[in-house]
N, C-alpha and C positions, 0 to 999 in steps of 0.2 A: 752836342745835339746830333741827331741822326741825319741821314741823307735827305729825308723828307724835309726836315727843318732847314737844312742848308739850301735846298732848292727854293723853298719859300722865301728865305732871306735874300738869296741871290736875285730872285724875281723882284723883290722890293728895291734892291740896288739898281737893277736894270730899269725899272719903271722910273726911279728918281733920275737916272741918267737921261732917259728919253725926254723927261719933262723939264729938268733943271740943268742939264748939261754938266752934271757932276760925275766924272768918270770913276770907275772902280776897277780893281784888279782881282782876278780869280787865279789863285795859286793852287795847283793840284800836287800834293805831296804823297809819295808812297815810300814807306820805310821798309825796305827788304830786311829780312831777318826777324822782324817782329812776329810774323806768323809762326815761325819755328818755335819761338818761346811759348806761344799760346798752346801749341800742341804738346810740348815736352815738359812744361812746368805747371805748378798748381796755379789756381786762380789768384792767390795772394800776390805771387811774384809778377804775374801778368798785370794786375791792377797797379802795382807799384811802378812798373815800367811805364804804363800809360800816363800815370800822374806825373812822372818825371819828364816825359817827352812833352806833356802839356805845359809844364813849367818852362821848358826850354823854348817852346813856341812863343809863349808870352814874353820871355826875355828878349827874343830875337825880333818879334814883330810888334810888340807893344800891346796896350790895352784896347786898341781899335780893331784888333783882329777878332773875327768870329770863327770859332773852331767847330768842325763837325767830323765825327768819326764814322766811317762806313765799314763795310765788310773787310776785315783784315787790313784796313788802311786808315791813315789819318789825312783828312782833307782840310785844307786851310782856306778860309774865305776872308779876304781883307776888304775893309771899307775905307781905305785911304782915298782922300780926295786928290792928293798928289801921287800920281801913279807913274812918275818918270822911271824910265828903265834903270838908270844908275841907282836910284834910291831903293827900288825893289830888289835889284840884283845884290846890292850890298846886304840887305836883310837876309836874302836867301843864302848867300855865301856864308854869312855869319852863323846861320842856323845849321848848315851842313858841317861846318867845323865843330860846332858844339856837339852835334850828334856823333861825329867821328871820335872826339875826345871822350865823350861819355861812354861810347861802346868799348873803347880800349880799356878804360879805367875801371868801369863798374860792371859791364855786361860783355866781357870779352868773348864769351861763347856765342853771342848773338850775331856778331859781325854786321851791325846795322849799317845800311846804305840808303841814301836818299835819292829818289827819283823825283824830278820836278818839271812841271809844265805850267807856263804862265800865259794868261790872255787878259786883255783889257776889254771893257764893255764897248769901247769905241771901235774895236776891231771887227765887230760883227753886229748884225742887226737884231738878233734874238738871243735869249738866254741859252737856249740849246746850242746855238752855234758858238757862243763863247766857251761853253763847257767842251764842246767838240774840238775847238781849237786848242784848248789846254791839254786835252787828251792826245791830240796829234803831236804836239810838241814834246810831251813826256815820252811818247812812244818813239819818236824820231831820235831823241837824245839817247834813249836807252839802246836803240838798235845801232846807231852810228857812233856811239860813244863820244858825242860832241858835247861841249860845255857851253851850250847856248840855249837858255830857257826861253828866249824870245825869238826863236827861229822864224824867219819870214816864210810864209807859206807859198813857196814857189813850186814845191813838189806836190803831186796829187796823192796825199797820204790821208786815208780815211780811218777814223776812229771806229772800232768794232763796238758800237753802241749796243748791239744785240746781245753780246756776251759780257761786256765789261761793266755796264751799269748794274749795281747789285740790288736794285729795287725794281718792282714792276713799273714799266714805262710804256705808254702808247702815244701815237700821234693819230688824230682823227679829224674828220671833216664833218660839217653839218650837212644833212640832207633836207632840202626844203620841199614844200608841197608843189603841186603843178603850177600854181600861180606865183611861186617863188616869194610867198609872203610869210608862211609859218614853218618852223622847223618840225620835221616829222620823224627823223631818225638820225643815227650817228654811223659813219662809215669808218672802218679801220683802214689807216694808211700805213701804220707801222706798229709792231709789237716787239718787245724784247724777250729774251730767253726767260727771264724771271716771271714775266706775265704769263707766258705759255705754260711754265711749270705749275703755277698756282691755279690757272684756269683749266688745266688738263686738256688744252686744245693746241694743235700745232699752228705754226705761223701761217702756213698755206690755207688752213681752214678758217682763218680770221681775216687776213688782209684782203681788202676789196669787198668784204661782206658788211651788211648793215647790222648794227648792234641789236635792235629790237626784232629783226627778222630771225636772228639766231637765238635771242633770249627774250621772247615776247612778254614774259611775266616780270621782268625786272623793273625796279623803281623808276618811275618817269622823271624823278628829280635829276637823274643824270643828264637827260636831254636839256633841262633848264640850265644846269651848270655849264655844260659844254657850249651851249649857244651863247651864254654870257662871255665865256672866254674867247670865242671866235670874234666877238665884237670889241676885243681889246682889253677886257677886264682880267684881273688876276683873282681867281676864285679858289678858296680853300674851305674844307669842311670835313665832316665825319659822316659816313654813310655805310650801310651794309651793301657789299658787292656780291650779288648772287653768282656772278661769273667767277670771281676769285674765291668764293665760299668763305669770306672773312669780313669782319668789320675793318674798314680802312680809313686812314686819314689821307686825304688827297689834296693835291695842288694842281690847278689847271691854269695854263698860261698861253697866250696867243703864239702861234707858230709863224713861219716865214710867209706862207701863202694865205690869201684871204679865205675866210671860212674854215680855217684849220686851227687846231690848238694841240698842245701836249698835256698829258696827264701823268703825274707820277704818284705812286701809291705807297703807303706804309701800313703794314698789317698791325692792327691795334686790338686784337681779340682779348689779350690779357687786360689791357686798359679798359676795354668795353666791359669785360666781365667784372672787373673791380668796380667800375662805375655802376653797373647793374646791381651788384651786391650792395654798394653804398646806398643806391636809390631805394632798394628793397628794405635796407636797414632803416633809412630815414622814414620811409612810408610806414613801415611796421611800428616804429617808435611813435609816429604821429597818431596811428590808429590806436595804439595802446593808451596813449595820453587821452584821446577822445573817449575811449571806453571808460577810463577812470573818471573823467569829467561827468559822464552819465551817472555814475554811482554817487559822485559827490553832490551834484546838483539836485538829483531826483530823490526826494525824501521817502517816497513810497517805494519800498524794496521790490515789490512785484512789478510795478510799472518800470522801474529801472532795469530789471532783468529782461523784460520783454523788449525794451528799447535796445539793450545790449545784443540780444539775439538777432534783432533786425539789422543792426550795424554789422555784426559778424557775417550774417548771410549775404549782405550786400558786398562787403569787402572780399569775401571768398567766392562770390558768384555761385553760391550753393543752392541746392534744392530745399534743404531742410536743416534747421539747427534746433537742438533740443537738449533737455536736461533730464537725466535719470537720477532719482534719489533712491537710496537703498539703505536697509539695515542689515544687509547680507542674508536676509531670509526671503524678502521680496524686493522688487524694484518697480518704480512708477515713473512715468513721464509726467513731470509736474509743470514743465513749460515747453512750448514748441513754437517755432516760427517756420512758415512754409512760403516758398516762392509762389507767386500767382500761378495757378494751374496745377500745382503739386498737391496731391491728396494728403491731408494731415493723418498722422498715425498715433497721436496722443491717446485717443480713446481706446486704441487696441493695445496700449502699453501701460495698463493700469494693474497694479497688484499682481505682477507676474512673478513666477518662481525665480529666485536669484540664480538657480543652476544654469539658466539659459546664458547668462553672461559671466558666470564664475570664472571661466577660462580667460577672461580679459586680464585678470590679475597677474597671470604668468607673463603676459605680453608687456604690461606697463612696468613690471619689475625690471625688464631688460632694457626697454627703450623709453621709459617714462610716459608712454602714450600707447594707445591701441590704434594702429594705422594699417589699412589695407588699401593701397592705391589701385588694386585690381582684385575684386572679390572672386574672380575666376580662379585665383590661386587656392581658394577654399574648396573647390569643387570635389576633389578626391579625398582630402584629409578631413574636411568638415562638410559633408554633403547637405546635411539639414540646414546649416547656417547659410550655405551657398544658395539653396533653394529659397530660403526666407528672403535673402537680399534680392535675388533676381525677381521674385514674385512682386517685389515692391519697387522695381526698377532702380535699385541702388547698385551702382557700379564701383564706387569707392566710398570709404568713410574714414573719419578720424575721430577718436574719442579721447578726451583728456580727463584723468581722474582728479577729484578734489577731496580734501581731507579736513577733519577737525580734530585737533589734538592727536594726530597720528592715526586716526580712525577713518576708514573710507566712508565718505558721505554719498558719493555718486560720481557721475560722469557728465561732461559737456561734450556733446557729439555733433558732427556735421556730416551730412550725406551729399555725395556728388559735388564736392567742392572743386573749383578750378585749379588745376596744377600750374597754370600760367598767370595766376593773380599776382599783382605787383606787391605782395606782402609775403612774409614768412608765416605760412598757415600754422605751423606748430607753435611758434612763439605767440601768435595771436591767441590761439586756443589755450595755451598755458597761462597767459596773463588773464584771459577771460575766466578760466577755471578758478584761479585764485580770487579774483574779484567777486565772482558769483558765490563761491563758498563763504566769503566774508559776509556777503549780503544775506545769504540764507541763514547763517549763524545769527546775524543781527536780527533777522526777522523772527527766528525762534525765541531769541531773548525778548524782543519787543512783544511777542505774543504771550510769553510767560509773564512779563510785566503787566501787560494788558489784563490778562486773566487775574493776576494778583490784585491789580487795581480794581477790577470789576468785583472781585470777591470782597475786597475791603469796602467798596462802595455799597455792595449788596448788604454786607454786614451792618454798615452804618445806617443804611436805609431801614434795615430790619429793626435795629435798635431804636431808630427814630419812630418807626411805626408802632413798635411795642410800647414806646413811651407815650405815644399818642393814645394808644388803646388803653393803657393804664390810666391816663388822664381822663379819658372818656368814662372808664369804669368807675374811677373815683368820683367823678361828677354825678354819675347816675346812682351811686350808692349813698350819696350824701342826703341828710334829712332835710333838705331845702325844698321849697315849693316845687311840686312836680313839673308844672309848665315852665318854670324858670330854668330848672336844670336841664330839661329837654332842649330848650332853645339854646342854652349855653353849650350843650354837647354838639348840636348841629353846627354852631358857629366854629367850634374847635375843629370839627371835621372839614368844614368848608375852607377855612384859612389854610389848612394843611395840604389839601389836594388841588387848590387853584382851579375852582370851578365857578359856574354861574349860580347854581342853587344846590342846597341840600334839603331834602324834604322827607317827611314820613307820610305814607299813604296808609290809612287805617281802614280795615274792613268792618262793616257793620251790616249784618244781614246780607242782602243782595246788592249792596252798593259799597263803593270805596271813595274815601275823601282825603283831602290833604289836611292833616291835623296840626302839623308843625312844619315851619319853613324858615330857612336862612338864605338870604340873597346877598350876592357880592355887590360892591358899590356900582351904582348905575344900572343894575339889573332889575327888571320889572317883577313885582310880586305876582304870583299866580294862585295863592292859597284860596282866594275867593272864587276863582274860576274852576278850580279842580275840586268840586264838591258834588257828593251824591251821584257819582258816575256809576252806571250799571257795571257790575263786576264782569259780565260777559263782554262788554265793550272794552274793558281795560286789559283783560288777559283771557287766553283760551288754552284749554287743555293743560292747566297747571296741576301736576300730580306730585309735587315735591312733598317730602316729609322732613321732620327734624333730623332723621338719620340719613336722608338721601336728598340733597338739594345742592344747587349751584347758583351763583349769581348770574343775572342776565346782563350781558355786555353787548350793547347795540351801538356800533360806531356810526351807523347811518340810519336815521329813523325811517328811511324809505322801506326798510324791512317790515315795518308795521302796516304799510299801506294796503297789503293784500289781506292779511288776517284780521286786523283790528283797525279799519279805516277811521272809525270815530276817534280812537285814541291818536292816530296819526294826525288827523286834522287839529286836534287839541294841542298836540306838541308843536305842530307847524305854526299855528297862530301865536304860540308862546315863545317862538324863536329858539326852540330846542333842536339841536342837530344830532346830538348823541346822548346816550343815557346809560347808567349802570344802576340796577336795582337788586337789592338783596332781601330775601324773605325774612319776616319777623314772625316767630312762633310764640304762642302762649298756651301753656298746658297741652302741648302737642298739636295744636291747631294753628293753621295759617291765620295770622292776625293783621298782616299788612306788609308793607315794604319800606325799607330805608334806601333812598336813591340820591344820585347826583346827576346833573346834566351839564353838557358843554365843558367837560373836564379836560385836563391836559392829557393828551393821548400818550405822551412819553412816560407817564407814570400810571398807566392803566392797572398793572399788576398790583402796585402798592395801594392804589385807591381801592381796588377790589378787596384786598386783604383787610384794610382798615374798616370798610363797610361791613364785611362779614363778621368780624369780631365785635364791632360796635352793635350790630343787629342783635347778637346774642344778649349783650348787656341790656339793650333796650327791652328785649323780651322779658328778661329777669326783672327789670325795673317795673315793667307793666304788670307782671304778676304780683310783685310786692305792693304796687299801688292798689291793685285790686284787693289784696288782703287788708291793706290799711283802710280802704274805704269800707270794707266789711266790718272791721273792728270798730270803726266809728259809728256804726249803725246803733240806734237807741237801745234795742233789745239784746245786743251782742253779749254784754256782760251778764245779763240775766240768764241767757241760754248757756253760757259757759259755767255759771254757778250750778245750774240745774244738772249738767252733765257730771260735774264733780260730786254733787250730792248723790247721784245715782250710783256712781262707782263706790263711794264711801258706804252707802247703805248695803250694797252688794257684798262688800268685804265683811260687813258685820253679820249679815244673815247667812252667808256662805263663805266661811274663812278659806276654803280650799278652791275658790273660784279660779285662781290662777292656773291650777292643774286640771281644770275642767276640760273635757274633750270637746264639748260643743262650743261653737262660736257664740260670743255674747251678742245679744240683740238688745241695744239700748234705744230708748225713744229718741235720744239726742243724735243718733247716728246720722239721720237725714237732716237734722235741723242745725247742727253746728256749722257755721259758714267758713271755718278755716280747717286746714289739715290737722287731724288729731289722731294720736296713736298711744296705746298702752302696751309696754313691752316687758318681757321677763328676761333678766340677764342670765347668761350661761357662763359658769366659771370653769377654769382648768382645774382638774382634780389634784394636780401636783403643785402647781404654782399658786393656785387659788386666785388667779387673775381672770378678769372677764375676757372672754374670747369671742363671744357672739351674743345675740339676743333673739328672743322668740316673740313674735307678735301675739298679743293677747286681745287687743281691740284696735280697730281702725275705723275712722268714719268715712263718709262718702267723698269729702273734699280731699282727704289723704289719698284715696284710691285714684281720684282723677289726677292728682298731682303726679303720682307715679305711673299713671296710665295702666293700672292693674285693677282687677276686680278683687273683692274682699276674700274670696276663696283661694 
């Protein structure tokens, strides 16, 4: 151990002696010649010699000895309960002989010599005085060449504590307040040379002065520790000394006079630095683990990234944390976290030219990141970048790239992060970049899968709707009773779209009525209520045509309240909240509407598509029904025969009537109730196949059907 540890151990022995009357011996050994080897040989030989001397000490003094090495010295501290002079002398003499033999046989060039001073705890009343006595005896023996390690202190010989003790040492007293109740300061009584060297103050500038008067900003814990030591406690700890400009490990013990104590210091900057590095390493590892847990636990990738940016910003005490995504043509700030009071920049960083940050690639190729701890360094080389950062109050920033399959995806950046944060900023950002890139990649895959699933679902829905449309078309084209198939068609539609009602409103003159209706289970029928409604109360300004029309989708019937209040009231009392209606046309004229009410809003588009296709088939079926009704009229067959006879007679009297330039005017033109046409085929001159036909005769119903006049 070092001198600091030795002093602490010796203080424990002395405390035990004062409490339990178990004496101890302090033996101070100095081996001359040892320092010559340290300066003339390499470290390997020096260490070998130290280990050998340590073995000789253990052989001579046994396992109860506590050994400490100081500056170019070996100091031995014994914890023997039996400290009689003869027993200790015997051990010391044996050790001196072994050193002499070892020096002659193995290290003859060193000429090792032992100087020794011995003192017992019972010989003095404080630890410092015991050490002082051992130093005096060693010095006296050396100067007078006497062989007496236990020299009785009859001569006034003083140890040069100022120069000889190789570690900083002070003796201080406590300064109390005016009422002598509370400690307010520490006064220097003694300082050694080592303390003066490290503090860069002379002995005269310290002794007699108050500690906090000289150094008012120093840690107040020193006052607490010193006060405890002056009360008889042995205090040790680690603290930064602004006077010595180092982290120190200290031991404070009571001194001879009341209200005084001694402090001995050992510089531990390297130990503190390693401790700090270890703490930063542990804190960084914990932070990285916490970030990974965010991405593991949070299934929503966007929420996970926002939480991660918040955690990074908090850890690094930053102003802003953000993500740039790029395809190396443009870049966009897709995520951003800002400290409270800091202006967001995400909206100003959308779809910007990549050339603004293209230079970052050269930087991260060298250092694996883009880091500027002081943007002022950019002022002359990159003035535009410097002006940009300063205009946004950015003094430093760090950006870490992330990749996918070796291709640059973007950067994770942080502005104005703290350089004193208890974590390794680069490691945190590097880990975050990796996690964020994995999350973004997964999000893209999830989006692709979602789009694929949506496309599949849309295709399946389309197939389902097409199937339903074909089913409705098949029903409407079957030769079954008209009313029966219409009701069956409405039932098919209603069960498919999950609604309350499916209905057909048919126009007759200036009124509109509910002619067919299907109701879901438990839904009230309204077919009897919705009869002979004035067309103007049902709709206004309807200008659609078969070529240009759209379905009416009303998700809230309140929209009807202002334009058609009568219809609104009717819907309200019928418990209708929303409605879709599609126009039905017959022979080019509006004939009514196919509608559903209280439908499932999640399938509005599919419902609308089904209604629009079904409305066309219903219109065709209505036209067919109209023709069938005409065919079944009593005089229909007779009129058809009459038209055929007219054409036959015409062909007999005028065989070339098909080439006649004039339009044929037949009496049956206006009387035949179904579309009727006579055509002349036109053949290809080479293939002799029919390629077209020419109208010879059309009747009025045929013209109405095509919405054309006969000319």
